[in-house]
C-alpha positions as CSV (number, residue, x, y, z in Angstrom):
1,X,-0.2,-0.1,-0.1
2,X,1.4,3.3,-1.0
3,X,1.8,5.8,2.0
4,X,0.0,9.2,1.7
5,X,1.9,12.0,3.8
6,X,0.1,14.7,5.4
7,X,1.7,17.8,7.4
8,X,-0.2,18.3,10.6
9,X,0.8,21.8,12.4
10,X,0.1,22.5,16.2
11,X,1.4,24.4,18.8
12,X,4.6,23.6,20.8
13,X,2.4,23.4,23.8
14,X,1.8,20.9,26.4
15,X,-2.1,20.8,25.6
16,X,-1.2,19.7,22.1
17,X,1.5,17.6,22.5
18,X,-0.8,15.7,25.2
19,X,-3.3,15.1,22.4
20,X,-0.9,14.0,20.0
21,X,1.0,12.0,21.9
22,X,0.0,8.6,20.8
23,X,0.4,9.8,17.1
24,X,3.7,11.4,17.7
25,X,5.3,8.2,19.4
26,X,3.4,5.8,16.8
27,X,1.0,4.4,19.3
28,X,-2.0,4.4,17.4
29,X,-2.3,2.7,14.3
30,X,-2.1,4.9,10.9
31,X,-2.8,2.7,8.2
32,X,-1.7,3.8,4.5
33,X,-0.8,7.4,6.3
34,X,2.2,9.3,7.7
35,X,2.0,12.5,9.6
36,X,4.7,15.1,9.5
37,X,4.3,17.1,12.6
38,X,5.1,20.7,12.5
39,X,5.5,22.8,15.8
40,X,4.8,26.5,15.4
41,X,3.0,29.1,17.5
42,X,-0.6,29.6,16.6
43,X,-0.6,33.2,15.1
44,X,1.8,31.4,12.7
45,X,-0.6,28.7,12.2
46,X,-3.3,30.7,11.3
47,X,-1.4,32.8,8.9
48,X,-0.6,29.6,7.2
49,X,-4.0,28.2,7.1
50,X,-5.0,31.8,5.4
51,X,-2.5,30.3,2.5
52,X,-3.9,26.8,2.6
53,X,-0.2,25.5,3.4
54,X,-0.8,22.7,5.7
55,X,-3.1,19.4,5.5
56,X,-4.3,19.5,8.7
57,X,-3.5,22.2,11.3
58,X,-4.6,23.5,14.7
59,X,-5.9,27.1,14.3
60,X,-8.0,29.7,16.3
61,X,-11.5,30.2,15.6
62,X,-11.6,33.5,15.2
63,X,-8.8,32.4,12.1
64,X,-11.5,29.7,10.9
65,X,-13.9,32.7,9.7
66,X,-11.1,33.9,7.3
67,X,-10.4,30.1,6.0
68,X,-13.6,28.5,6.0
69,X,-13.8,28.2,2.3
70,X,-10.6,26.5,2.4
71,X,-10.8,24.2,5.6
72,X,-13.2,22.2,7.3
73,X,-13.3,21.4,11.3
74,X,-12.3,18.2,12.6
75,X,-15.1,17.1,15.4
76,X,-12.0,16.3,17.8
77,X,-9.3,18.9,19.0
78,X,-10.9,21.6,20.2
79,X,-10.2,24.1,23.1
80,X,-12.8,25.4,24.8
81,X,-12.7,27.7,28.0
82,X,-15.5,25.9,30.3
83,X,-15.6,29.1,32.7
84,X,-12.1,30.0,32.4
85,X,-10.1,31.4,29.5
86,X,-7.8,34.3,28.3
87,X,-7.3,36.6,30.7
88,X,-6.2,40.5,31.0
89,X,-3.5,41.2,33.6
90,X,-1.8,44.0,35.0
91,X,0.6,45.4,37.8
92,X,-2.9,46.6,39.0
93,X,-6.7,46.1,38.7
94,X,-8.0,48.3,35.6
95,X,-11.9,48.5,34.7
96,X,-13.0,48.0,31.2
97,X,-13.2,51.6,31.1
98,X,-10.0,52.4,31.8
99,X,-8.4,49.4,29.6
100,X,-10.4,51.3,26.8
101,X,-7.4,53.8,26.8
102,X,-4.4,51.8,27.8
103,X,-2.0,49.9,25.7
104,X,-2.7,46.2,25.5
105,X,-0.1,43.7,24.8
106,X,-2.0,40.6,22.6
107,X,-0.6,37.4,21.5
108,X,-1.7,38.0,17.6
109,X,-4.6,39.7,15.9
110,X,-6.2,36.1,14.6
111,X,-6.2,34.7,18.0
112,X,-9.4,34.1,19.5
113,X,-8.3,35.7,22.9
114,X,-7.9,38.7,20.3
115,X,-11.6,38.7,19.1
116,X,-12.6,37.8,22.6
117,X,-11.1,41.1,23.9
118,X,-12.7,43.3,21.3
119,X,-16.1,41.9,21.7
120,X,-15.5,42.3,25.7
121,X,-14.4,46.3,25.2
122,X,-16.8,46.6,22.1
123,X,-14.4,48.2,19.9
124,X,-12.7,47.1,16.7
125,X,-8.9,46.9,16.9
126,X,-8.3,50.3,15.3
127,X,-10.4,51.9,18.0
128,X,-7.7,50.9,20.8
129,X,-4.2,50.6,21.4
130,X,-2.5,47.3,21.3
131,X,0.8,46.3,20.1
132,X,1.6,42.2,19.2
133,X,4.0,40.3,21.3
134,X,4.6,36.8,21.4
135,X,2.4,35.0,24.0
136,X,5.4,33.9,26.2
137,X,7.0,37.6,26.2
138,X,3.5,39.3,27.3
139,X,4.6,39.4,30.9
140,X,7.7,40.8,30.1
141,X,6.0,43.3,28.2
142,X,3.8,44.4,31.3
143,X,6.7,44.3,33.8
144,X,8.7,46.6,31.6
145,X,6.0,48.9,31.0
146,X,5.8,48.5,27.0
147,X,2.4,47.8,27.6
148,X,-0.1,48.3,30.7
149,X,-2.0,45.6,30.2
150,X,-1.2,42.0,28.7
151,X,-3.7,39.5,27.4
152,X,-2.5,36.1,28.2
153,X,-3.0,32.6,26.8
154,X,-1.8,29.0,27.3
155,X,0.3,28.5,30.7
156,X,0.0,32.2,31.8
157,X,-3.3,31.9,33.2
158,X,-1.9,29.5,35.7
159,X,1.4,31.6,36.4
160,X,0.3,35.3,36.3
161,X,0.4,35.7,40.1
162,X,4.1,34.5,40.3
163,X,5.0,37.7,38.1
164,X,3.5,40.2,40.4
165,X,0.2,40.4,38.0
166,X,-3.3,40.6,38.9
167,X,-6.5,39.8,36.7
168,X,-8.6,42.6,35.2
169,X,-10.8,40.4,33.5
170,X,-11.2,36.6,32.6
171,X,-12.8,36.5,29.1
172,X,-13.7,33.1,29.7
173,X,-15.9,33.7,32.5
174,X,-17.4,37.0,31.1
175,X,-18.4,34.9,28.2
176,X,-20.0,32.3,29.8
177,X,-21.7,34.7,32.0
178,X,-22.9,36.8,28.8
179,X,-23.9,33.4,26.8
180,X,-26.0,31.1,29.6
181,X,-23.1,29.4,30.7
182,X,-21.5,28.5,27.3
183,X,-17.7,27.4,26.8
184,X,-15.6,30.2,25.1
185,X,-14.4,28.7,21.7
186,X,-10.9,29.2,21.5
187,X,-9.1,26.6,19.0
188,X,-9.9,23.8,16.7
189,X,-8.1,21.4,14.5
190,X,-9.1,21.5,10.6
191,X,-8.5,19.8,7.5
192,X,-7.9,21.0,4.2
193,X,-11.0,20.9,1.4
194,X,-8.4,19.5,-1.2
195,X,-8.6,16.2,0.3
196,X,-11.5,13.8,-0.6
197,X,-14.3,13.3,2.1
198,X,-13.3,9.8,2.8
199,X,-9.8,10.9,3.8
200,X,-11.2,13.5,5.6
201,X,-13.0,11.2,7.9
202,X,-10.0,8.5,8.1
203,X,-8.0,11.7,9.6
204,X,-10.6,12.6,12.1
205,X,-11.0,9.4,13.5
206,X,-7.0,9.0,13.7
207,X,-6.9,12.4,15.7
208,X,-9.9,11.3,17.8
209,X,-8.1,7.9,18.5
210,X,-4.9,9.9,19.9
211,X,-6.5,12.0,22.1
212,X,-8.6,9.2,23.6
213,X,-5.0,7.4,23.9
214,X,-3.5,10.3,25.8
215,X,-6.8,10.4,28.0
216,X,-6.1,6.6,28.4
217,X,-2.4,7.2,29.2
218,X,-2.5,10.2,30.9
219,X,0.6,9.9,33.1
220,X,2.6,8.8,30.0
221,X,0.9,11.8,27.8
222,X,1.3,14.4,30.3
223,X,5.3,13.3,30.9
224,X,5.8,13.7,27.1
225,X,4.0,17.2,27.4
226,X,6.9,18.2,29.7
227,X,9.4,19.1,27.0
228,X,7.1,22.1,26.2
229,X,5.7,22.9,29.7
230,X,7.7,26.3,30.3
231,X,8.2,27.1,33.6
232,X,5.7,24.5,35.2
233,X,6.1,21.4,37.1
234,X,4.3,18.1,36.3
235,X,1.5,18.7,38.9
236,X,1.0,22.2,37.1
237,X,1.2,21.0,33.7
238,X,-1.2,18.2,34.3
239,X,-3.6,21.0,35.7
240,X,-3.3,22.9,32.3
241,X,-3.8,19.9,30.3
242,X,-6.9,19.2,32.0
243,X,-8.2,22.7,31.4
244,X,-7.9,22.2,27.8
245,X,-7.9,18.4,26.8
246,X,-11.0,17.0,28.0
247,X,-14.8,15.9,27.0
248,X,-15.1,19.1,24.8
249,X,-11.8,17.8,23.2
250,X,-13.1,14.7,22.1
251,X,-16.3,16.1,20.4
252,X,-17.5,20.0,20.4
253,X,-21.1,19.0,20.9
254,X,-24.0,21.0,20.3
255,X,-23.3,23.5,23.0
256,X,-19.7,23.6,21.4
257,X,-20.7,24.3,18.5
258,X,-23.7,26.9,19.1
259,X,-20.8,28.6,21.0
260,X,-18.6,28.8,17.9
261,X,-21.5,30.0,15.7
262,X,-22.4,32.9,18.3
263,X,-18.8,33.9,18.8
264,X,-18.4,34.1,15.0
265,X,-21.8,35.8,14.3
266,X,-20.9,38.6,17.0
267,X,-17.7,39.1,15.5
268,X,-19.3,39.6,12.1
269,X,-22.0,42.1,13.6
270,X,-18.8,43.9,14.8
271,X,-17.3,44.2,11.3
272,X,-14.6,42.3,12.7
273,X,-14.6,38.9,11.0
274,X,-16.5,38.0,7.5
275,X,-19.7,36.1,7.7
276,X,-19.3,32.3,8.0
277,X,-22.5,30.7,6.2
278,X,-22.5,27.6,7.8
279,X,-19.8,25.6,10.0
280,X,-18.5,22.8,8.1
281,X,-17.7,19.9,10.6
282,X,-16.2,16.5,9.0
283,X,-19.0,13.9,9.9
């Protein structure tokens, strides 16, 4: 049987490493398929998706609005903020009104955190002051005074207090409060539509199997993910993984799909993102 090689982009973070442990280590069968793992930050992956470069990729839900014509969402691989999410942190607490007039360090303009920030502020990006900073340098930007407020993602949500910073707003908490307890949709996996539906389904089943394998072999998968756990011990890494690899990751479910639709519709209503006629999930 000929082997088809597919590119698979994901972030060098503990949660993605945990998800793809079984696949990366050859612990689940992939008959006829070979996956080339490409590790890049989410902003870079979002940009590559707009050019259709990767066969399969992690992507921000915000960015999906720009690539819905090229990519279909896979049902597994979701990162959902269920009662938590990206945070606005600073040296002291600021109100929303105050933050509107301050400089905010953000991890990328196509991240879901940035779309959530605009929805929370009620302002588009050209209506407030922000600078783009690599997500792992946002603490430094705030502490050095290059920005007044930082929009943090990934493990920074658990380690901000160690940096002497306080939370001004947790956007996941805000989203749930405003939307009947729905989780904040942050990221997902997509596959390019140049591939036939049958292949999309095979890939979907393999990625779901990898996630389930990691959940079933949690200790080994967390140990594997530790090589990307910046400034985290194993207990903290395990806690972080649990926040973003859980039942939502195996399948968005109806509530997850509803939240994605609402998130993008609200972004479109504010003139931030293009309209997505319908979400296309691999069956």
